[in-house]
C-alpha positions in Angstrom: 36.1 -69.6 135.1 37.0 -65.7 133.6 34.5 -63.5 133.0 36.4 -60.2 132.5 35.9 -58.1 129.3 39.1 -58.9 127.1 40.5 -55.2 125.7 42.6 -54.6 122.8 45.0 -52.3 123.0 46.5 -51.2 119.5 49.5 -48.5 119.0 51.9 -47.9 117.2 55.2 -48.5 119.8 53.7 -49.4 123.7 57.2 -48.8 124.6 57.1 -46.3 128.1 60.1 -44.4 127.1 58.3 -43.1 123.8 56.1 -40.7 126.0 52.5 -39.6 127.1 50.4 -41.7 125.3 52.6 -45.2 126.1 52.0 -44.2 129.4 48.5 -44.2 129.7 48.4 -47.4 127.5 50.8 -49.4 130.1 48.2 -47.8 133.5 45.1 -49.1 131.4 46.5 -52.5 130.8 46.8 -52.9 134.5 43.3 -52.0 135.2 41.5 -55.2 137.4 38.0 -54.8 135.8 39.5 -55.9 132.2 41.8 -58.5 130.9 44.0 -56.0 128.6 46.8 -56.4 125.9 48.4 -54.3 123.4 49.8 -54.9 120.2 52.7 -52.9 118.6 53.8 -52.9 115.4 57.6 -52.4 116.6 59.1 -51.9 120.8 62.0 -50.1 120.8 62.2 -51.6 124.5 62.0 -55.3 123.0 59.3 -56.2 125.6 57.2 -58.8 124.3 54.7 -61.1 127.2 51.6 -62.3 127.9 50.2 -59.2 128.0 52.3 -57.1 125.1 52.3 -58.7 121.4 54.4 -57.3 118.2 53.7 -58.4 114.8 52.4 -57.7 111.5 49.4 -57.4 109.9 48.8 -61.3 109.9 49.4 -61.2 113.6 47.3 -58.3 114.3 44.6 -60.4 111.8 44.6 -63.2 114.1 44.1 -61.4 117.2 41.0 -59.6 116.2 39.6 -63.1 115.0 40.4 -64.2 118.8 37.4 -61.6 119.2 38.5 -59.3 122.0 35.2 -57.6 124.0 36.7 -54.3 122.4 39.5 -52.7 120.8 41.1 -49.5 121.8 43.1 -47.7 118.9 45.7 -45.0 120.3 47.5 -44.9 116.5 46.4 -43.5 113.3 48.0 -45.9 111.7 45.6 -48.5 112.9 42.4 -46.3 112.0 41.8 -48.0 108.7 41.3 -51.5 110.6 38.5 -50.0 111.9 36.2 -51.4 109.2 37.4 -54.5 109.7 37.0 -54.9 113.4 33.6 -54.1 113.1 32.9 -56.9 110.6 33.9 -59.3 113.5 30.9 -57.9 115.3 33.8 -56.2 117.8 33.5 -52.9 119.4 35.9 -50.2 118.6 37.3 -47.1 120.7 39.2 -44.2 118.9 41.3 -42.7 121.8 42.5 -39.4 120.7 45.6 -38.2 122.5 46.5 -35.6 120.3 44.9 -32.3 119.0 46.3 -33.3 114.8 46.6 -30.3 113.0 46.9 -32.7 109.7 45.3 -35.4 107.9 42.4 -34.6 109.9 40.2 -35.4 107.1 40.4 -39.1 108.3 38.1 -38.3 110.6 35.5 -38.3 107.8 36.4 -41.7 106.8 37.4 -44.0 109.4 34.4 -44.3 112.2 34.9 -46.2 115.7 31.7 -47.0 117.8 33.1 -44.4 120.7 35.9 -41.4 121.2 37.9 -41.2 124.1 39.7 -37.9 124.0 42.4 -36.2 126.3 41.1 -32.6 126.6 38.2 -30.3 125.6 40.4 -28.9 122.5 40.4 -32.1 121.5 36.8 -32.7 121.4 36.0 -29.3 119.7 38.6 -30.9 117.0 36.3 -33.7 116.9 33.1 -31.7 116.6 34.7 -29.9 113.6 34.6 -32.8 111.7 31.3 -33.8 112.1 31.4 -36.2 115.0 28.5 -36.5 117.5 29.0 -35.4 121.1 27.4 -38.3 122.4 30.0 -40.4 121.0 33.2 -38.4 122.5 33.8 -38.7 125.9 36.6 -36.5 127.7 38.7 -38.4 130.2 41.8 -35.7 131.3 45.2 -38.0 131.5 46.4 -38.6 135.1 49.8 -37.8 136.5 51.9 -41.3 136.3 54.8 -40.5 138.5 57.2 -42.0 140.8 56.9 -38.9 143.2 57.9 -35.3 143.2 61.9 -35.0 142.5 63.2 -31.8 145.1 64.4 -28.9 143.1 68.4 -28.4 144.0 67.3 -24.1 144.3 64.5 -21.6 143.7 66.8 -19.1 142.3 68.0 -18.2 138.5 71.0 -19.8 138.3 74.6 -18.5 136.2 74.5 -19.8 133.6 70.7 -20.2 133.0 69.7 -23.9 132.7 66.2 -24.5 130.6 65.3 -27.9 130.4 62.9 -29.3 127.3 61.3 -33.3 128.1 59.7 -35.3 125.5 60.4 -37.1 122.2 62.4 -35.7 119.8 60.1 -34.9 116.8 59.1 -32.3 114.7 55.4 -31.9 115.9 57.5 -31.7 119.4 58.9 -28.4 118.2 62.5 -29.0 119.8 64.3 -27.6 116.7 62.4 -24.1 116.5 63.1 -24.0 120.2 66.5 -24.1 119.7 66.7 -21.4 117.2 64.4 -19.2 120.0 67.2 -19.9 122.7 70.1 -18.9 120.6 68.6 -15.7 119.7 67.4 -15.0 123.2 70.9 -15.7 124.5 72.5 -13.5 121.7 70.2 -10.7 122.4 70.5 -10.5 126.0 73.8 -11.5 125.8 72.9 -13.9 128.6 74.4 -17.6 128.9 71.9 -20.4 128.2 72.4 -23.7 128.5 69.6 -26.6 127.1 69.1 -29.5 128.9 67.0 -31.8 126.0 65.8 -35.2 127.7 64.5 -37.4 125.1 65.0 -39.7 122.1 63.5 -39.7 118.2 64.0 -39.2 114.6 65.6 -35.7 115.4 68.1 -36.9 117.6 71.2 -37.1 115.1 70.3 -34.1 113.7 70.0 -32.0 117.2 73.8 -33.9 117.4 75.3 -32.7 114.5 74.5 -28.5 115.3 75.5 -29.0 118.9 78.1 -26.6 118.6 76.4 -24.1 116.7 75.1 -22.2 119.7 77.7 -19.3 119.5 79.1 -17.8 122.4 75.9 -17.6 124.7 74.2 -21.0 123.8 74.9 -24.5 124.5 73.2 -27.8 124.3 73.4 -31.1 126.6 71.4 -33.5 125.1 71.1 -36.1 127.3 68.9 -38.8 125.9 66.0 -41.0 127.5 65.8 -40.8 131.4 64.0 -43.2 133.4 63.4 -40.2 136.0 63.7 -36.9 133.7 62.7 -34.8 136.7 65.6 -36.3 138.8 68.2 -35.0 136.0 66.6 -31.7 135.6 66.4 -31.0 139.1 69.3 -28.2 138.6 66.7 -26.4 136.1 63.5 -24.2 137.5 62.5 -23.3 133.8 60.9 -26.3 131.4 59.8 -24.9 128.2 56.9 -27.0 125.8 57.3 -25.5 122.3 54.5 -28.3 121.0 52.7 -27.6 118.1 50.6 -30.6 118.5 49.5 -32.0 122.0 46.1 -34.0 122.9 46.7 -33.2 126.7 49.4 -32.1 127.7 50.8 -34.4 130.3 54.4 -33.0 130.4 53.2 -29.4 131.3 50.9 -31.6 134.5 54.7 -33.3 135.6 56.4 -30.4 135.2 54.3 -28.6 137.5 53.9 -31.3 140.5 58.2 -30.8 140.0 58.1 -27.6 140.9 58.9 -26.1 137.3 58.3 -22.6 136.0 56.6 -23.4 132.3 57.1 -21.6 128.7 54.3 -22.8 126.8 53.8 -22.5 122.9 49.8 -21.4 122.5 48.1 -24.6 121.2 44.8 -25.3 122.7 45.4 -28.4 124.7 48.2 -26.3 126.7 46.2 -23.2 127.1 43.3 -25.2 128.3 45.8 -27.0 130.8 48.0 -24.2 131.9 46.3 -21.1 130.8 45.1 -20.0 134.8 48.8 -21.3 136.1 50.5 -18.0 137.2 54.0 -19.6 136.5 53.1 -20.4 133.3 53.6 -17.9 130.6 52.4 -18.9 127.0 54.1 -17.5 123.3 53.7 -17.9 119.6 56.0 -20.4 117.9 56.2 -18.4 114.7 56.5 -14.8 117.0 60.3 -14.5 118.4 58.9 -11.3 120.2 56.3 -13.0 121.9 58.7 -15.4 123.4 61.3 -13.3 124.4 58.2 -11.9 126.2 57.4 -15.1 127.7 60.7 -16.2 128.8 61.7 -12.5 130.5 58.7 -12.9 132.5 59.3 -15.8 133.5 62.7 -14.8 134.7 61.6 -11.8 136.4 59.1 -14.4 138.4 62.3 -16.1 139.7 64.7 -13.2 140.3 61.4 -11.4 142.4 61.1 -15.0 144.5 57.7 -15.4 143.6 57.6 -19.0 143.5 58.8 -20.0 147.1 59.4 -23.4 148.3 55.7 -23.0 150.2 54.3 -21.9 146.6 56.0 -24.7 144.7 54.5 -27.4 147.5 51.0 -25.8 147.3 51.1 -26.1 143.5 52.1 -29.3 143.3 49.4 -30.9 146.2 46.9 -29.1 143.9 48.0 -30.5 141.0 48.2 -33.9 142.5 44.6 -33.9 143.6 43.2 -32.7 140.2 44.9 -35.3 137.9 44.6 -38.6 140.1 45.1 -41.9 138.8 41.9 -43.4 140.6 39.7 -40.8 139.0 40.9 -41.3 135.7 40.7 -45.3 135.7 36.8 -45.2 137.2 35.8 -42.8 134.1 37.8 -45.2 131.6 35.9 -48.1 132.6 32.9 -46.4 132.6 33.1 -45.4 128.9 34.5 -49.1 127.8 31.6 -50.4 129.8 29.3 -48.5 128.0 30.5 -48.9 124.6 30.6 -52.6 125.1 27.3 -53.1 126.2 25.3 -50.4 123.3 
């Protein structure tokens, strides 16, 4: 007889190719302590099986009537369902992946039994909205990686190849990054190629503007890549211009693969990268701060500060700190505590 607790994960689209939150969800449904399932409104990968469901509101209601032991909500679109789910006597956990900058009034209306957050920055966001610290559990995201892709070189290239990895959505700041790099290349008369790995709602808009880079700036729009760091092994610098991040898994993955980073100063990324000597911050609304950050990054490349030995030490440290085993153990403890309360 199966006595494992049943956990239903609600996320707008559980497709792995969507981003960091989806990687986490797909890791969680593999946890052996529970019987876990996902429910999505749609999936771009079209995967539907005994553990991954897709449907409408009526399908979701049927799943909830089956009375799982807990429902973990990963997307804000499902928050209004919290009232109904609790009426069925099912525990509700909000898994907050983002340090949201909009619609935060919803935290005051939709209240679950417990919260899992990806960083102290997100925890601070919740406490500002009157949520008790006793209900908030910080579980720092793990590395979910297929291994390390060696860099082709550790010296600056001509033209300078810079990479962006992430979803092509407004909150990821990709359009701001394109404008900033275009201005930087003109300012220094430096040829720059921006490699963009990802897909999303801005893909077509970026495609239509690829030929407007001027004499020094160009874009390679490479779409979704199952192993993005294999594609960007010719690039030593990665830029994270995100306007919102709950944790910044892309930053951890970049360090694992030996990248120097330039990132927007938002709380989650400062918490994650602020002490890394090869990561440089800027303010998205200040071109001057971006120019300084990228100048400092390029200087590091030119003076050889990041050698192969240093890059490996940095990768090893990240691998230990963000292990999957630690993450899973903490997740199991949090969910069991919520179910038993």
